[in-house]
PDB file of N, H, CA, C and O in Angstrom:
ATOM      1  N   UNK A   1     159.137  70.065  19.398  1.00  0.00           N
ATOM      2  CA  UNK A   1     159.386  68.581  20.338  1.00  0.00           C
ATOM      3  C   UNK A   1     158.378  68.831  21.350  1.00  0.00           C
ATOM      4  O   UNK A   1     157.633  67.852  21.380  1.00  0.00           O
ATOM      5  N   UNK A   2     158.037  69.685  22.167  1.00  0.00           N
ATOM      6  H   UNK A   2     158.642  70.480  22.142  1.00  0.00           H
ATOM      7  CA  UNK A   2     156.665  69.159  23.054  1.00  0.00           C
ATOM      8  C   UNK A   2     156.076  68.537  22.837  1.00  0.00           C
ATOM      9  O   UNK A   2     155.801  67.638  23.632  1.00  0.00           O
ATOM     10  N   UNK A   3     155.406  68.643  21.390  1.00  0.00           N
ATOM     11  H   UNK A   3     155.629  69.373  20.744  1.00  0.00           H
ATOM     12  CA  UNK A   3     153.421  68.468  21.509  1.00  0.00           C
ATOM     13  C   UNK A   3     153.934  66.547  21.015  1.00  0.00           C
ATOM     14  O   UNK A   3     153.183  65.615  21.303  1.00  0.00           O
ATOM     15  N   UNK A   4     155.091  66.361  20.383  1.00  0.00           N
ATOM     16  H   UNK A   4     155.702  67.118  20.149  1.00  0.00           H
ATOM     17  CA  UNK A   4     155.164  65.122  19.965  1.00  0.00           C
ATOM     18  C   UNK A   4     155.212  64.138  21.415  1.00  0.00           C
ATOM     19  O   UNK A   4     154.512  63.201  21.799  1.00  0.00           O
ATOM     20  N   UNK A   5     156.609  64.978  22.097  1.00  0.00           N
ATOM     21  H   UNK A   5     157.177  65.739  21.784  1.00  0.00           H
ATOM     22  CA  UNK A   5     156.459  64.022  23.391  1.00  0.00           C
ATOM     23  C   UNK A   5     155.724  64.183  24.171  1.00  0.00           C
ATOM     24  O   UNK A   5     156.010  63.595  25.214  1.00  0.00           O
ATOM     25  N   UNK A   6     154.424  64.995  24.203  1.00  0.00           N
ATOM     26  H   UNK A   6     154.191  65.473  23.356  1.00  0.00           H
ATOM     27  CA  UNK A   6     153.278  64.961  25.145  1.00  0.00           C
ATOM     28  C   UNK A   6     152.337  64.131  24.402  1.00  0.00           C
ATOM     29  O   UNK A   6     152.156  63.053  24.967  1.00  0.00           O
ATOM     30  N   UNK A   7     151.735  64.266  23.415  1.00  0.00           N
ATOM     31  H   UNK A   7     151.882  65.142  22.956  1.00  0.00           H
ATOM     32  CA  UNK A   7     151.174  63.627  22.655  1.00  0.00           C
ATOM     33  C   UNK A   7     151.585  61.717  22.589  1.00  0.00           C
ATOM     34  O   UNK A   7     150.733  60.842  22.741  1.00  0.00           O
ATOM     35  N   UNK A   8     153.134  61.453  22.320  1.00  0.00           N
ATOM     36  H   UNK A   8     153.826  62.164  22.197  1.00  0.00           H
ATOM     37  CA  UNK A   8     153.024  59.959  22.589  1.00  0.00           C
ATOM     38  C   UNK A   8     153.253  59.597  24.484  1.00  0.00           C
ATOM     39  O   UNK A   8     153.447  58.462  24.918  1.00  0.00           O
ATOM     40  N   UNK A   9     153.193  60.457  25.079  1.00  0.00           N
ATOM     41  H   UNK A   9     153.035  61.380  24.726  1.00  0.00           H
ATOM     42  CA  UNK A   9     152.717  59.857  26.506  1.00  0.00           C
ATOM     43  C   UNK A   9     151.414  59.676  26.793  1.00  0.00           C
ATOM     44  O   UNK A   9     151.039  58.875  27.649  1.00  0.00           O
ATOM     45  N   UNK A  10     150.401  60.617  25.898  1.00  0.00           N
ATOM     46  H   UNK A  10     150.705  61.268  25.202  1.00  0.00           H
ATOM     47  CA  UNK A  10     148.775  60.263  26.043  1.00  0.00           C
ATOM     48  C   UNK A  10     148.496  59.017  25.566  1.00  0.00           C
ATOM     49  O   UNK A  10     147.649  58.377  26.189  1.00  0.00           O
ATOM     50  N   UNK A  11     149.035  58.490  24.553  1.00  0.00           N
ATOM     51  H   UNK A  11     149.723  59.010  24.047  1.00  0.00           H
ATOM     52  CA  UNK A  11     148.904  57.544  23.655  1.00  0.00           C
ATOM     53  C   UNK A  11     149.493  56.236  24.154  1.00  0.00           C
ATOM     54  O   UNK A  11     148.808  55.220  24.277  1.00  0.00           O
ATOM     55  N   UNK A  12     150.876  56.303  24.457  1.00  0.00           N
ATOM     56  H   UNK A  12     151.433  57.128  24.357  1.00  0.00           H
ATOM     57  CA  UNK A  12     151.650  55.429  25.477  1.00  0.00           C
ATOM     58  C   UNK A  12     150.380  54.953  26.867  1.00  0.00           C
ATOM     59  O   UNK A  12     150.214  53.741  27.007  1.00  0.00           O
ATOM     60  N   UNK A  13     149.775  55.657  27.564  1.00  0.00           N
ATOM     61  H   UNK A  13     149.910  56.642  27.450  1.00  0.00           H
ATOM     62  CA  UNK A  13     149.077  55.621  28.511  1.00  0.00           C
ATOM     63  C   UNK A  13     147.372  55.081  28.532  1.00  0.00           C
ATOM     64  O   UNK A  13     146.666  54.566  29.400  1.00  0.00           O
ATOM     65  N   UNK A  14     147.159  55.481  27.164  1.00  0.00           N
ATOM     66  H   UNK A  14     147.732  55.899  26.460  1.00  0.00           H
ATOM     67  CA  UNK A  14     145.936  54.923  26.946  1.00  0.00           C
ATOM     68  C   UNK A  14     145.891  53.719  26.483  1.00  0.00           C
ATOM     69  O   UNK A  14     144.875  53.073  26.738  1.00  0.00           O
ATOM     70  N   UNK A  15     146.956  53.094  25.690  1.00  0.00           N
ATOM     71  H   UNK A  15     147.781  53.619  25.482  1.00  0.00           H
ATOM     72  CA  UNK A  15     147.078  51.947  25.154  1.00  0.00           C
ATOM     73  C   UNK A  15     147.096  51.226  26.465  1.00  0.00           C
ATOM     74  O   UNK A  15     146.177  50.447  26.715  1.00  0.00           O
ATOM     75  N   UNK A  16     148.340  51.475  27.569  1.00  0.00           N
ATOM     76  H   UNK A  16     149.087  52.108  27.366  1.00  0.00           H
ATOM     77  CA  UNK A  16     148.413  50.877  28.921  1.00  0.00           C
ATOM     78  C   UNK A  16     147.573  50.442  29.243  1.00  0.00           C
ATOM     79  O   UNK A  16     147.401  49.239  29.444  1.00  0.00           O
ATOM     80  N   UNK A  17     146.370  51.825  29.461  1.00  0.00           N
ATOM     81  H   UNK A  17     146.510  52.802  29.298  1.00  0.00           H
ATOM     82  CA  UNK A  17     145.137  51.635  30.363  1.00  0.00           C
ATOM     83  C   UNK A  17     144.194  50.204  29.790  1.00  0.00           C
ATOM     84  O   UNK A  17     143.856  49.131  30.291  1.00  0.00           O
ATOM     85  N   UNK A  18     144.007  50.898  28.446  1.00  0.00           N
ATOM     86  H   UNK A  18     144.282  51.769  28.039  1.00  0.00           H
ATOM     87  CA  UNK A  18     143.520  49.691  27.403  1.00  0.00           C
ATOM     88  C   UNK A  18     144.319  48.268  27.975  1.00  0.00           C
ATOM     89  O   UNK A  18     143.574  47.652  28.738  1.00  0.00           O
ATOM     90  N   UNK A  19     145.318  47.775  27.832  1.00  0.00           N
ATOM     91  H   UNK A  19     145.923  48.276  27.213  1.00  0.00           H
ATOM     92  CA  UNK A  19     145.599  46.925  27.882  1.00  0.00           C
ATOM     93  C   UNK A  19     145.640  46.247  29.757  1.00  0.00           C
ATOM     94  O   UNK A  19     146.213  45.200  30.058  1.00  0.00           O
ATOM     95  N   UNK A  20     145.097  46.905  30.496  1.00  0.00           N
ATOM     96  H   UNK A  20     144.631  47.755  30.252  1.00  0.00           H
ATOM     97  CA  UNK A  20     145.707  46.559  31.922  1.00  0.00           C
ATOM     98  C   UNK A  20     144.220  46.341  31.863  1.00  0.00           C
ATOM     99  O   UNK A  20     144.001  45.302  32.486  1.00  0.00           O
ATOM    100  N   UNK A  21     142.987  46.895  31.352  1.00  0.00           N
ATOM    101  H   UNK A  21     143.165  47.739  30.845  1.00  0.00           H
ATOM    102  CA  UNK A  21     141.591  46.481  31.663  1.00  0.00           C
ATOM    103  C   UNK A  21     141.363  45.520  31.177  1.00  0.00           C
ATOM    104  O   UNK A  21     140.799  44.704  31.905  1.00  0.00           O
ATOM    105  N   UNK A  22     141.578  45.208  30.122  1.00  0.00           N
ATOM    106  H   UNK A  22     142.036  45.871  29.530  1.00  0.00           H
ATOM    107  CA  UNK A  22     141.630  43.958  29.192  1.00  0.00           C
ATOM    108  C   UNK A  22     141.793  42.450  29.708  1.00  0.00           C
ATOM    109  O   UNK A  22     141.041  41.488  29.553  1.00  0.00           O
ATOM    110  N   UNK A  23     143.235  42.577  30.488  1.00  0.00           N
ATOM    111  H   UNK A  23     143.846  43.359  30.614  1.00  0.00           H
ATOM    112  CA  UNK A  23     143.411  41.129  31.007  1.00  0.00           C
ATOM    113  C   UNK A  23     143.558  41.247  32.377  1.00  0.00           C
ATOM    114  O   UNK A  23     144.331  40.425  32.871  1.00  0.00           O
ATOM    115  N   UNK A  24     143.064  41.992  33.090  1.00  0.00           N
ATOM    116  H   UNK A  24     142.436  42.659  32.689  1.00  0.00           H
ATOM    117  CA  UNK A  24     143.348  42.252  34.411  1.00  0.00           C
ATOM    118  C   UNK A  24     141.987  42.570  35.011  1.00  0.00           C
ATOM    119  O   UNK A  24     141.151  43.220  34.383  1.00  0.00           O
ATOM    120  N   UNK A  25     141.694  41.905  36.745  1.00  0.00           N
ATOM    121  H   UNK A  25     142.373  41.377  37.254  1.00  0.00           H
ATOM    122  CA  UNK A  25     140.479  42.329  37.161  1.00  0.00           C
ATOM    123  C   UNK A  25     140.076  43.924  37.618  1.00  0.00           C
ATOM    124  O   UNK A  25     139.187  44.034  38.461  1.00  0.00           O
ATOM    125  N   UNK A  26     140.520  44.789  37.243  1.00  0.00           N
ATOM    126  H   UNK A  26     141.242  44.699  36.558  1.00  0.00           H
ATOM    127  CA  UNK A  26     140.122  46.249  38.107  1.00  0.00           C
ATOM    128  C   UNK A  26     138.781  46.592  38.154  1.00  0.00           C
ATOM    129  O   UNK A  26     137.787  46.435  37.446  1.00  0.00           O
ATOM    130  N   UNK A  27     139.206  47.366  39.737  1.00  0.00           N
ATOM    131  H   UNK A  27     140.013  47.493  40.313  1.00  0.00           H
ATOM    132  CA  UNK A  27     137.445  47.173  40.214  1.00  0.00           C
ATOM    133  C   UNK A  27     136.618  48.421  39.863  1.00  0.00           C
ATOM    134  O   UNK A  27     137.263  49.446  39.640  1.00  0.00           O
ATOM    135  N   UNK A  28     136.066  48.442  39.830  1.00  0.00           N
ATOM    136  H   UNK A  28     135.542  47.610  40.011  1.00  0.00           H
ATOM    137  CA  UNK A  28     134.912  49.697  38.965  1.00  0.00           C
ATOM    138  C   UNK A  28     134.929  50.676  40.429  1.00  0.00           C
ATOM    139  O   UNK A  28     134.507  50.434  41.560  1.00  0.00           O
ATOM    140  N   UNK A  29     135.695  52.020  39.771  1.00  0.00           N
ATOM    141  H   UNK A  29     136.037  52.217  38.853  1.00  0.00           H
ATOM    142  CA  UNK A  29     136.240  52.906  40.850  1.00  0.00           C
ATOM    143  C   UNK A  29     134.626  53.576  41.228  1.00  0.00           C
ATOM    144  O   UNK A  29     134.215  53.893  42.344  1.00  0.00           O
ATOM    145  N   UNK A  30     133.986  53.654  40.067  1.00  0.00           N
ATOM    146  H   UNK A  30     134.319  53.397  39.160  1.00  0.00           H
ATOM    147  CA  UNK A  30     132.619  54.694  40.422  1.00  0.00           C
ATOM    148  C   UNK A  30     131.776  53.491  41.496  1.00  0.00           C
ATOM    149  O   UNK A  30     131.167  54.048  42.409  1.00  0.00           O
ATOM    150  N   UNK A  31     131.726  52.734  41.493  1.00  0.00           N
ATOM    151  H   UNK A  31     132.221  52.282  40.751  1.00  0.00           H
ATOM    152  CA  UNK A  31     130.676  51.640  42.049  1.00  0.00           C
ATOM    153  C   UNK A  31     131.473  51.669  43.591  1.00  0.00           C
ATOM    154  O   UNK A  31     130.828  51.776  44.634  1.00  0.00           O
ATOM    155  N   UNK A  32     132.999  51.555  43.558  1.00  0.00           N
ATOM    156  H   UNK A  32     133.523  51.469  42.711  1.00  0.00           H
ATOM    157  CA  UNK A  32     133.603  52.001  44.908  1.00  0.00           C
ATOM    158  C   UNK A  32     133.466  53.056  45.503  1.00  0.00           C
ATOM    159  O   UNK A  32     133.202  53.082  46.705  1.00  0.00           O
ATOM    160  N   UNK A  33     133.634  54.232  44.703  1.00  0.00           N
ATOM    161  H   UNK A  33     133.848  54.211  43.726  1.00  0.00           H
ATOM    162  CA  UNK A  33     133.178  55.120  45.774  1.00  0.00           C
ATOM    163  C   UNK A  33     132.063  55.718  45.825  1.00  0.00           C
ATOM    164  O   UNK A  33     131.978  56.821  46.364  1.00  0.00           O
ATOM    165  N   UNK A  34     131.120  55.167  45.335  1.00  0.00           N
ATOM    166  H   UNK A  34     131.189  54.271  44.897  1.00  0.00           H
ATOM    167  CA  UNK A  34     129.494  55.124  45.810  1.00  0.00           C
ATOM    168  C   UNK A  34     129.368  54.178  46.912  1.00  0.00           C
ATOM    169  O   UNK A  34     128.220  54.193  47.358  1.00  0.00           O
ATOM    170  N   UNK A  35     130.091  53.415  47.468  1.00  0.00           N
ATOM    171  H   UNK A  35     131.023  53.403  47.105  1.00  0.00           H
ATOM    172  CA  UNK A  35     130.048  52.515  48.373  1.00  0.00           C
ATOM    173  C   UNK A  35     130.481  53.261  49.563  1.00  0.00           C
ATOM    174  O   UNK A  35     129.782  53.409  50.566  1.00  0.00           O
ATOM    175  N   UNK A  36     132.062  53.878  49.348  1.00  0.00           N
ATOM    176  H   UNK A  36     132.629  53.759  48.533  1.00  0.00           H
ATOM    177  CA  UNK A  36     132.701  54.199  50.384  1.00  0.00           C
ATOM    178  C   UNK A  36     131.513  55.396  50.842  1.00  0.00           C
ATOM    179  O   UNK A  36     131.119  55.401  52.008  1.00  0.00           O
ATOM    180  N   UNK A  37     131.056  56.255  49.989  1.00  0.00           N
ATOM    181  H   UNK A  37     131.376  56.251  49.041  1.00  0.00           H
ATOM    182  CA  UNK A  37     130.028  57.197  50.339  1.00  0.00           C
ATOM    183  C   UNK A  37     128.973  56.969  51.079  1.00  0.00           C
ATOM    184  O   UNK A  37     128.541  57.875  51.791  1.00  0.00           O
ATOM    185  N   UNK A  38     128.286  55.561  51.047  1.00  0.00           N
ATOM    186  H   UNK A  38     128.637  54.825  50.468  1.00  0.00           H
ATOM    187  CA  UNK A  38     127.082  55.394  51.627  1.00  0.00           C
ATOM    188  C   UNK A  38     127.609  55.001  52.873  1.00  0.00           C
ATOM    189  O   UNK A  38     126.778  55.016  53.780  1.00  0.00           O
ATOM    190  N   UNK A  39     128.416  54.754  53.090  1.00  0.00           N
ATOM    191  H   UNK A  39     129.092  54.742  52.353  1.00  0.00           H
ATOM    192  CA  UNK A  39     129.606  54.393  54.396  1.00  0.00           C
ATOM    193  C   UNK A  39     129.785  55.639  55.204  1.00  0.00           C
ATOM    194  O   UNK A  39     129.774  55.604  56.434  1.00  0.00           O
ATOM    195  N   UNK A  40     129.928  56.605  54.600  1.00  0.00           N
ATOM    196  H   UNK A  40     129.937  56.632  53.601  1.00  0.00           H
ATOM    197  CA  UNK A  40     130.644  57.326  55.535  1.00  0.00           C
ATOM    198  C   UNK A  40     129.040  58.220  56.046  1.00  0.00           C
ATOM    199  O   UNK A  40     128.600  58.624  57.122  1.00  0.00           O
ATOM    200  N   UNK A  41     128.645  58.224  54.911  1.00  0.00           N
ATOM    201  H   UNK A  41     129.002  57.895  54.036  1.00  0.00           H
ATOM    202  CA  UNK A  41     126.926  58.439  55.119  1.00  0.00           C
ATOM    203  C   UNK A  41     126.656  57.972  56.622  1.00  0.00           C
ATOM    204  O   UNK A  41     127.179  58.473  57.617  1.00  0.00           O
ATOM    205  N   UNK A  42     125.916  57.119  56.605  1.00  0.00           N
ATOM    206  H   UNK A  42     125.491  56.712  55.797  1.00  0.00           H
ATOM    207  CA  UNK A  42     126.067  56.004  57.359  1.00  0.00           C
ATOM    208  C   UNK A  42     126.623  56.246  58.407  1.00  0.00           C
ATOM    209  O   UNK A  42     125.930  55.754  59.297  1.00  0.00           O
ATOM    210  N   UNK A  43     127.775  56.887  58.954  1.00  0.00           N
ATOM    211  H   UNK A  43     128.338  57.286  58.231  1.00  0.00           H
ATOM    212  CA  UNK A  43     128.668  56.513  59.849  1.00  0.00           C
ATOM    213  C   UNK A  43     128.203  58.102  60.359  1.00  0.00           C
ATOM    214  O   UNK A  43     128.037  58.269  61.568  1.00  0.00           O
ATOM    215  N   UNK A  44     128.044  58.998  59.631  1.00  0.00           N
ATOM    216  H   UNK A  44     128.179  58.863  58.649  1.00  0.00           H
ATOM    217  CA  UNK A  44     128.211  60.304  59.794  1.00  0.00           C
ATOM    218  C   UNK A  44     126.244  60.368  60.546  1.00  0.00           C
ATOM    219  O   UNK A  44     126.171  60.527  61.765  1.00  0.00           O
ATOM    220  N   UNK A  45     125.555  60.302  60.140  1.00  0.00           N
ATOM    221  H   UNK A  45     125.615  60.173  59.150  1.00  0.00           H
ATOM    222  CA  UNK A  45     124.128  59.927  61.026  1.00  0.00           C
ATOM    223  C   UNK A  45     123.848  59.085  61.697  1.00  0.00           C
ATOM    224  O   UNK A  45     122.639  58.940  61.876  1.00  0.00           O
ATOM    225  N   UNK A  46     124.702  58.217  62.327  1.00  0.00           N
ATOM    226  H   UNK A  46     125.684  58.335  62.181  1.00  0.00           H
ATOM    227  CA  UNK A  46     125.054  57.040  63.088  1.00  0.00           C
ATOM    228  C   UNK A  46     125.443  57.798  64.965  1.00  0.00           C
ATOM    229  O   UNK A  46     124.873  57.748  66.055  1.00  0.00           O
ATOM    230  N   UNK A  47     127.142  58.645  64.234  1.00  0.00           N
ATOM    231  H   UNK A  47     127.604  58.686  63.348  1.00  0.00           H
ATOM    232  CA  UNK A  47     127.487  59.079  65.671  1.00  0.00           C
ATOM    233  C   UNK A  47     127.045  61.216  65.759  1.00  0.00           C
ATOM    234  O   UNK A  47     127.584  62.094  66.433  1.00  0.00           O
ATOM    235  N   UNK A  48     125.880  61.288  64.744  1.00  0.00           N
ATOM    236  H   UNK A  48     125.442  60.575  64.197  1.00  0.00           H
ATOM    237  CA  UNK A  48     125.482  62.937  65.000  1.00  0.00           C
ATOM    238  C   UNK A  48     125.257  63.067  66.190  1.00  0.00           C
ATOM    239  O   UNK A  48     124.483  62.314  66.781  1.00  0.00           O
ATOM    240  N   UNK A  49     126.137  64.432  66.994  1.00  0.00           N
ATOM    241  H   UNK A  49     126.766  65.043  66.514  1.00  0.00           H
ATOM    242  CA  UNK A  49     125.306  65.045  68.017  1.00  0.00           C
ATOM    243  C   UNK A  49     123.378  65.137  67.442  1.00  0.00           C
ATOM    244  O   UNK A  49     122.828  65.408  66.374  1.00  0.00           O
ATOM    245  N   UNK A  50     122.966  64.808  68.609  1.00  0.00           N
ATOM    246  H   UNK A  50     123.412  64.588  69.477  1.00  0.00           H
ATOM    247  CA  UNK A  50     121.817  65.087  68.395  1.00  0.00           C
ATOM    248  C   UNK A  50     121.423  66.958  68.704  1.00  0.00           C
ATOM    249  O   UNK A  50     122.132  67.728  69.352  1.00  0.00           O
ATOM    250  N   UNK A  51     120.039  67.309  67.978  1.00  0.00           N
ATOM    251  H   UNK A  51     119.464  66.684  67.451  1.00  0.00           H
ATOM    252  CA  UNK A  51     119.916  68.805  67.691  1.00  0.00           C
ATOM    253  C   UNK A  51     119.110  69.298  69.181  1.00  0.00           C
ATOM    254  O   UNK A  51     118.222  68.632  69.714  1.00  0.00           O
ATOM    255  N   UNK A  52     119.430  70.091  69.496  1.00  0.00           N
ATOM    256  H   UNK A  52     120.151  70.632  69.063  1.00  0.00           H
ATOM    257  CA  UNK A  52     119.057  71.193  70.449  1.00  0.00           C
ATOM    258  C   UNK A  52     117.114  71.259  70.148  1.00  0.00           C
ATOM    259  O   UNK A  52     116.564  70.947  69.092  1.00  0.00           O
ATOM    260  N   UNK A  53     116.519  71.682  71.242  1.00  0.00           N
ATOM    261  H   UNK A  53     116.966  71.935  72.100  1.00  0.00           H
ATOM    262  CA  UNK A  53     115.195  71.963  71.288  1.00  0.00           C
ATOM    263  C   UNK A  53     114.809  72.857  70.311  1.00  0.00           C
ATOM    264  O   UNK A  53     113.987  72.811  69.396  1.00  0.00           O
ATOM    265  N   UNK A  54     115.807  73.909  70.825  1.00  0.00           N
ATOM    266  H   UNK A  54     116.475  73.946  71.568  1.00  0.00           H
ATOM    267  CA  UNK A  54     115.836  75.651  69.564  1.00  0.00           C
ATOM    268  C   UNK A  54     116.691  75.279  68.418  1.00  0.00           C
ATOM    269  O   UNK A  54     117.196  76.380  68.202  1.00  0.00           O
ATOM    270  N   UNK A  55     117.156  74.559  67.613  1.00  0.00           N
ATOM    271  H   UNK A  55     116.746  73.664  67.788  1.00  0.00           H
ATOM    272  CA  UNK A  55     117.852  74.869  66.428  1.00  0.00           C
ATOM    273  C   UNK A  55     117.184  74.051  65.483  1.00  0.00           C
ATOM    274  O   UNK A  55     117.579  73.057  64.874  1.00  0.00           O
ATOM    275  N   UNK A  56     115.776  74.829  65.469  1.00  0.00           N
ATOM    276  H   UNK A  56     115.455  75.636  65.964  1.00  0.00           H
ATOM    277  CA  UNK A  56     115.086  74.519  64.182  1.00  0.00           C
ATOM    278  C   UNK A  56     115.924  75.284  63.278  1.00  0.00           C
ATOM    279  O   UNK A  56     115.682  75.294  62.071  1.00  0.00           O
TER     280      UNK A  56
END
């Protein structure tokens, strides 16, 4: 009984995801995360403490 119930959940989720992706404007998560990482990297480089002379 557990395999049928979990299999149904996976299939229903897949069908629902396909329907949403085809009928609605869903953002590209990979592109969104890449943009966020670039922004965080820029912020880190801008506000990082300067290195001391002997810290090479």
